[in-house]
Residue frames relative to the residue before (quaternion, step in Angstrom):
aa qw qx qy qz dx dy dz
M 1.0000 0.0000 0.0000 0.0000 0.00 0.00 0.00
S 0.3653 -0.7431 0.5167 0.2177 3.58 -0.83 0.99
S 0.4939 -0.6550 0.4920 0.2915 3.51 -1.18 0.62
L 0.3342 -0.7412 0.5498 0.1913 3.57 -0.83 0.98
P 0.5122 -0.6669 0.4424 0.3116 3.61 -1.06 0.62
F 0.6535 0.5039 -0.3234 0.4631 3.62 1.25 0.10
E 0.4112 -0.6552 0.5739 0.2687 3.55 -1.16 0.70
K 0.6733 -0.4915 0.3590 0.4199 3.59 -1.26 0.20
N 0.6860 0.4898 -0.2962 0.4492 3.61 1.07 -0.61
G 0.6367 -0.5714 0.3191 0.4079 3.63 1.25 0.16
T 0.5915 0.5455 -0.3967 0.4418 3.61 1.17 -0.09
T 0.4841 -0.6648 0.4768 0.3102 3.56 -1.16 0.42
K 0.4842 -0.6422 0.5107 0.3037 3.53 -1.23 0.54
E 0.8092 0.3393 -0.1428 0.4578 3.54 0.74 -1.12
Q 0.8243 0.1467 -0.0472 0.5447 3.60 0.96 -0.74
P 0.0361 -0.8389 0.5423 0.0279 3.62 0.50 1.06
E 0.6098 0.5628 -0.3646 0.4224 3.61 1.04 -0.67
A 0.6518 0.5112 -0.3136 0.4642 3.59 0.95 -0.85
F 0.6303 0.5351 -0.3318 0.4543 3.57 1.00 -0.81
Y 0.7032 0.4617 -0.2784 0.4634 3.58 0.83 -0.93
K 0.6029 0.5294 -0.3650 0.4723 3.61 1.10 -0.57
H 0.6476 0.5047 -0.3121 0.4780 3.57 0.98 -0.87
R 0.6486 0.5196 -0.3134 0.4594 3.57 0.91 -0.91
E 0.6526 0.5090 -0.3103 0.4678 3.59 0.98 -0.85
A 0.6436 0.5322 -0.3231 0.4450 3.58 1.00 -0.79
M 0.6613 0.4962 -0.3062 0.4719 3.57 1.14 -0.57
N 0.5440 0.6025 -0.3988 0.4266 3.59 1.24 -0.33
H 0.5254 -0.6853 0.4099 0.2938 3.58 -0.68 1.13
S 0.6988 0.4574 -0.3046 0.4579 3.61 0.71 -0.92
S 0.6256 0.5298 -0.3431 0.4585 3.60 1.05 -0.63
V 0.6215 0.5256 -0.3415 0.4700 3.57 1.01 -0.77
E 0.6506 0.5133 -0.3135 0.4636 3.58 0.90 -0.91
Q 0.6694 0.4984 -0.3052 0.4586 3.60 0.90 -0.89
L 0.6398 0.5220 -0.3284 0.4586 3.61 0.97 -0.81
I 0.6666 0.4991 -0.3053 0.4618 3.57 0.91 -0.88
E 0.6731 0.4899 -0.3037 0.4633 3.58 0.86 -0.93
R 0.6491 0.5319 -0.3204 0.4393 3.60 0.95 -0.82
N 0.7259 0.4262 -0.2381 0.4844 3.59 1.05 -0.73
H 0.3463 -0.7759 0.4716 0.2359 3.61 1.29 0.04
M 0.2774 0.7594 -0.5350 0.2453 3.55 0.71 1.06
S 0.8121 -0.0722 0.0980 0.5707 3.58 -0.88 -0.88
T 0.4457 -0.7045 0.4931 0.2488 3.56 -1.09 0.74
H 0.2865 -0.7510 0.5729 0.1599 3.57 -0.82 1.03
L 0.1566 -0.8028 0.5725 0.0569 3.54 -0.91 0.97
N 0.2619 -0.6944 0.6397 0.2001 3.53 -1.10 0.76
T 0.7573 -0.3932 0.2470 0.4592 3.60 -1.26 0.08
Q 0.6924 0.4695 -0.3009 0.4578 3.61 0.78 -0.93
E 0.6425 0.5105 -0.3277 0.4682 3.60 0.97 -0.77
F 0.6069 0.5410 -0.3491 0.4660 3.58 1.07 -0.74
K 0.6682 0.4962 -0.3006 0.4658 3.59 0.90 -0.91
D 0.6868 0.4893 -0.2806 0.4584 3.60 1.01 -0.78
K 0.7973 0.3498 -0.1511 0.4682 3.59 0.90 -0.93
V 0.7796 0.3145 -0.1615 0.5169 3.59 1.12 -0.56
F 0.7681 -0.2639 0.2462 0.5289 3.58 0.38 -1.22
N 0.2179 -0.7641 0.5946 0.1232 3.55 -0.77 1.06
Y 0.1803 -0.8303 0.5238 0.0606 3.54 -0.02 1.33
D 0.5599 0.5860 -0.4007 0.4273 3.62 1.23 -0.18
S 0.7873 0.3199 -0.1622 0.5016 3.59 0.95 -0.83
N 0.7463 0.3199 -0.2048 0.5466 3.62 1.25 -0.16
S 0.2640 -0.7615 0.5687 0.1645 3.56 -0.82 0.97
E 0.7033 0.3514 -0.2336 0.5721 3.58 1.24 -0.45
W 0.6219 -0.5608 0.3947 0.3779 3.58 -1.15 0.65
K 0.1293 0.7533 -0.6349 0.1131 3.55 -0.92 1.01
F 0.2785 -0.7910 0.5268 0.1385 3.55 -0.26 1.31
A 0.3045 -0.7848 0.5222 0.1367 3.57 -0.86 1.03
G 0.5956 0.6203 -0.3494 0.3719 3.60 1.23 -0.25
E 0.4967 -0.6449 0.5010 0.2939 3.52 -1.35 0.25
R 0.7587 0.2437 -0.1301 0.5899 3.58 1.20 -0.62
P 0.6114 -0.5088 0.4268 0.4304 3.59 -1.21 0.35
A 0.1480 -0.8105 0.5648 0.0477 3.57 -1.16 0.57
V 0.2042 -0.6912 0.6722 0.1694 3.47 -1.42 0.41
I 0.1090 -0.7793 0.6150 0.0509 3.56 -0.83 1.01
D 0.1900 -0.7844 0.5874 0.0601 3.54 -0.67 1.22
F 0.1644 -0.7518 0.6329 0.0852 3.59 -0.64 1.15
W 0.1054 0.8185 -0.5361 0.1775 3.57 -0.47 1.25
A 0.1433 -0.7369 0.6425 0.1536 3.56 -1.41 -0.09
P 0.5771 -0.6348 0.3888 0.3358 3.60 -1.01 0.74
W 0.6685 0.5014 -0.3065 0.4558 3.63 1.12 -0.50
C 0.5743 0.6238 -0.3540 0.3947 3.60 1.30 -0.31
G 0.4179 -0.7393 0.4762 0.2278 3.59 -0.52 1.19
P 0.6882 0.4588 -0.3049 0.4721 3.63 0.75 -0.91
C 0.6038 0.5501 -0.3545 0.4551 3.62 1.10 -0.63
R 0.6684 0.4931 -0.3011 0.4684 3.57 0.99 -0.82
V 0.6124 0.5263 -0.3483 0.4760 3.58 1.19 -0.47
V 0.7298 0.4358 -0.2425 0.4675 3.58 0.85 -0.96
G 0.5308 0.6714 -0.3951 0.3336 3.62 1.12 -0.55
P 0.7029 0.4457 -0.2884 0.4734 3.63 0.74 -0.93
V 0.5973 0.5497 -0.3602 0.4597 3.59 1.12 -0.61
L 0.6624 0.4885 -0.3053 0.4790 3.58 0.94 -0.85
D 0.6101 0.5398 -0.3506 0.4620 3.58 1.07 -0.67
E 0.6337 0.5142 -0.3233 0.4790 3.60 1.01 -0.81
L 0.6806 0.4894 -0.2886 0.4625 3.56 0.92 -0.92
S 0.6099 0.5471 -0.3675 0.4401 3.60 1.05 -0.62
K 0.6465 0.4839 -0.3120 0.5005 3.58 1.13 -0.63
E 0.6649 0.5270 -0.2964 0.4386 3.56 0.95 -0.93
Y 0.7777 0.3067 -0.1517 0.5274 3.59 1.01 -0.84
E 0.2403 0.8069 -0.5088 0.1796 3.58 1.25 0.35
G 0.8043 0.2414 -0.2112 0.5002 3.55 -0.91 1.00
R 0.7324 0.3781 -0.2299 0.5175 3.60 1.29 -0.25
V 0.7831 0.0657 -0.0114 0.6183 3.59 1.11 -0.74
D 0.2798 -0.7350 0.5923 0.1749 3.56 -0.98 0.88
I 0.1281 -0.7770 0.6122 0.0710 3.56 -0.95 0.89
Y 0.0793 -0.8094 0.5808 -0.0358 3.50 -0.61 1.29
K 0.2000 -0.7449 0.6232 0.1295 3.53 -1.32 0.47
V 0.0921 -0.7628 0.6386 0.0424 3.54 -1.05 0.86
N 0.2848 -0.7558 0.5712 0.1462 3.56 -0.62 1.18
V 0.3477 -0.7844 0.4774 0.1894 3.58 -0.38 1.24
D 0.5886 0.5624 -0.3768 0.4418 3.60 1.17 -0.41
D 0.7335 0.4044 -0.2208 0.4997 3.58 1.05 -0.75
E 0.7864 0.2920 -0.1241 0.5300 3.58 1.03 -0.78
H 0.0765 -0.8465 0.5269 0.0001 3.56 0.63 1.24
E 0.6330 0.5636 -0.3367 0.4103 3.57 0.97 -0.87
V 0.6809 0.4766 -0.2907 0.4740 3.59 0.81 -1.00
A 0.6475 0.5147 -0.3191 0.4626 3.58 0.91 -0.89
G 0.6580 0.5198 -0.3024 0.4532 3.59 1.00 -0.81
V 0.6266 0.5469 -0.3317 0.4452 3.57 0.99 -0.85
F 0.7561 0.3571 -0.1956 0.5123 3.58 1.01 -0.79
G 0.4630 -0.7239 0.4220 0.2889 3.59 1.26 0.21
I 0.2175 0.7981 -0.5319 0.1809 3.57 1.06 0.74
R 0.0342 -0.8065 0.5895 -0.0318 3.57 -0.66 1.18
S 0.7687 0.1941 -0.1011 0.6010 3.57 1.19 -0.55
I 0.0967 -0.7775 0.6186 0.0597 3.53 -1.11 0.72
P 0.5201 -0.1813 -0.8339 -0.0334 1.47 -2.14 1.23
S 0.1080 -0.7274 0.6725 0.0834 3.52 -1.29 0.63
M 0.1169 -0.8054 0.5794 0.0442 3.56 -0.93 0.88
L 0.2228 -0.7581 0.6056 0.0938 3.48 -0.93 1.05
F 0.1759 -0.7716 0.6064 0.0774 3.57 -0.69 1.14
V 0.0737 -0.8408 0.5349 -0.0380 3.55 -0.44 1.29
P 0.2095 -0.7688 0.5899 0.1306 3.61 -0.48 1.15
T 0.6234 -0.5453 0.3859 0.4063 3.59 -1.19 0.32
S 0.7689 0.0879 -0.0933 0.6264 3.59 1.18 -0.46
G 0.6819 0.4398 -0.3483 0.4694 3.55 -1.10 0.64
Q 0.6509 -0.5440 0.3930 0.3551 3.50 -1.38 0.05
P 0.4722 -0.6542 0.5025 0.3108 3.60 -1.09 0.67
K 0.2371 -0.7473 0.6029 0.1475 3.54 -1.31 0.40
M 0.2948 -0.7701 0.5492 0.1355 3.55 -1.00 0.93
A 0.0713 -0.7495 0.6565 0.0472 3.54 -1.16 0.77
V 0.1899 -0.7883 0.5787 0.0878 3.56 -0.95 0.88
G 0.7115 0.4284 -0.3378 0.4429 3.54 -1.00 0.89
A 0.5719 -0.5905 0.4561 0.3410 3.52 -1.33 0.35
L 0.1454 -0.8144 0.5596 0.0496 3.56 -0.06 1.31
P 0.4789 -0.6486 0.4966 0.3215 3.59 -1.04 0.66
K 0.7102 -0.4853 0.3057 0.4083 3.56 -1.24 0.51
E 0.6720 0.5025 -0.3148 0.4437 3.61 0.84 -0.91
A 0.6460 0.5043 -0.3250 0.4721 3.61 1.01 -0.72
L 0.6330 0.5166 -0.3271 0.4748 3.59 1.04 -0.74
K 0.6516 0.5089 -0.3127 0.4675 3.59 0.95 -0.88
E 0.6441 0.5222 -0.3170 0.4604 3.57 0.97 -0.86
A 0.6586 0.4985 -0.3065 0.4731 3.59 0.96 -0.86
I 0.6409 0.5140 -0.3261 0.4676 3.60 0.96 -0.81
E 0.6828 0.4857 -0.2904 0.4621 3.58 0.85 -0.95
K 0.7315 0.4451 -0.2378 0.4585 3.59 0.85 -1.00
E 0.7843 0.3698 -0.1801 0.4644 3.58 0.78 -1.03
L 0.7957 0.3381 -0.1566 0.4775 3.58 1.03 -0.71
L 0.8052 0.3186 -0.1531 0.4761 3.61 0.92 -0.80
A 0.5520 0.6038 -0.4079 0.4054 3.61 1.17 -0.37
P 0.5237 -0.6209 0.4633 0.3543 3.61 -1.02 0.70
P 0.5527 -0.6159 0.4301 0.3609 3.61 -1.02 0.72
V 0.4526 -0.6713 0.5203 0.2717 3.54 -1.10 0.78
Q 0.2868 -0.7467 0.5795 0.1560 3.57 -0.81 1.06
G 0.1554 0.8339 -0.5200 0.1001 3.57 -0.80 0.81
């Protein structure tokens, strides 16, 4: 039987520093601090969502409050697929900077916003054009699928008909 690098109490034998860094990364407040420090996707609380995306208290019909198209990622820090898609969205926020806003809504903290949009599975992404209705996608989409959705749903000129 091979010796495992972990003690019975959950600490590592050989790399305790790596274990504690990993443990810290799983801590919700630490994840939030890391994201904010790196200036990646913008995290929205309920009031910021109402100010920047849609004020569902004062509007019964969809009325986008933003200046640029947006992608809203409904996520949670404990969600494995969310942690996979998060860095991809951060890359895309840099790639589309000034053309598309990429926001994140933590469903654990912002129950109200998640409820308004009927979020039942995460990650869920809302693609919001500057005019017209938003479209929801559920699941951890690969980078190319996200780029295709951004180009097709948010940046392509509207079809006249």
